[in-house]
N, C-alpha and C positions, 0 to 999 in steps of 0.2 A: 504494500500500500504506500509506504513511504517513498519507494522508488518511483511509483507512478505519479505521485504528487510532485516530486522533484522534476521529472520529465515534463509534466504539464507546465510547471512554473518556468522552466528553461526556454520553452518554445512560445509561450504567450507574449514575450517581449518582442518577437518578430512580427506580431500581428498588429503593428502600429497603424493607426488610421491617418497618419500624416501623408504628405504628398509623395507620389510615386517617384522613385529614383530613376525610372526609365524615361527617356525622351519621348515627347509627343510624336505620334505617327504623322509623317508628312503626306498629305493628300493633294497638295497643290501641284498642278502640272508645270513643267518647265516652260519658259518662253524664250524667244530670241531677243536679246538686248540690242545687238548690233552686228553689222557685217563690215568687213574691210576687203575690198572697197564697199562703199555704201550701196547695198542692193535695195534699200528702202526708197531711194531717190526716185522721184517721178519726173525730174527735169530731163534726163537723157539716159540712154543705156550705159551703165557703168562698164568700164573697160579694164582688162588686165592683159599683160603681155603673155605670149605663148608659154614662157617659162615662169610665169607668175604664180601667185597663190591667192587663196581665199581664206579669210578668217571669220569664224562664227563665234560670237560670245553668247553663251546661254546664261539664263538667270541663276542657275545652280549647277552643281556637279552632275555630270551625266554618267550613265553606265557605259564604260569603255567598250563592252561587248556589243552595244547597240549601235555604235558609230558606223561600222562598215555596212551593215544592211540598211541603216537609216539615212545615209547620205549618198547621193549620186550626182554626177555631173554628166549631162547628156548633150551631145552635139550630133545632128543629122541622124537621130534615132539610135545612136550607139552610146552606151554608158562607158565613160573613160575609166580605165584602171586608176585608182587613187592611192596616194599616201596620205594618211590622216595622223597628224601628231596631236596628242592630247596630254594634258597634265596627268600627273600620277593619280591613282585612285584615291578617293577621300578616305583618310584613316580616322579623322576626328569628326564625329557626327555633328559637332558644333559648327564645322566649316561647310556643311552641305549646302548652305544657301549663298555661298560666295559665288560671284560671277566666274564662269569657266569658259576658256577660249580654246578652240581647236583650229589647227591650221591644215588646209587642204592643198595638196599639189598633185600634179599629174604623175603617175608612176612611170610613164614612158619617158625616156631620156629626151624625146623630142618635145615634151610638154603637152599642153592642151591643144586640141584641134582648133585652128583658126575659124572664126565665124561666131554666129549667135549660139550661145550655150544656155542650158537651164541647170540651175542648182536645184536639186530635188531633196526636200527634207520630209521624210516619211514619219508617220506616227509610230514606227518601229523604234524611233529614238526615245529612250526612257531615261529618267533621272536615276540617281543612285538608290532611290527608294522604290523604283518601278513605275512611276507615273509617266504616262505618254506625253510627248511634246504636244503643246496646245497649237492647233491649226485653226484657220478660219472655217466656219461652217462644219459640215459633216464629212469633209473630204479626208482621205487617208494620207494626203501629202500636201505640201505647200511648195509652190514653184516660184523661183526668182530668176530673172533673165539677166545675162551680161554678155559682153562682146569680148572675144579673144582676138587680139591683133598680134 
């Protein structure tokens, strides 16, 4: 009996009604903060050189495994092989909402194909907590046009 009471007393201290030590679950979808060059511009078609790059800054850390299937550059109906450079995976959950930038270049030594290209961002892109990229409407992808010279 005495052992049972001691056992009960030892574990009731763990049943505190205080705040949970676990972080709140993030259910907010990531958004695009900016592009380099500025693909949000309505003034004219943004340009990059053949051997140039694109940068996308997201509102929070993304799942690195979602980058390759979630990002495409298409010219004349063909998806270009890409190199995607991303920051290291988030280790500190407190840093998960910091802006996160990826750099995209053509994998081919010749660079991107000249002409009008489309940057395609699919809802396959997810943040570190599994929330899909927010796109306009009910579309599975967002398109941005640019010119390669």
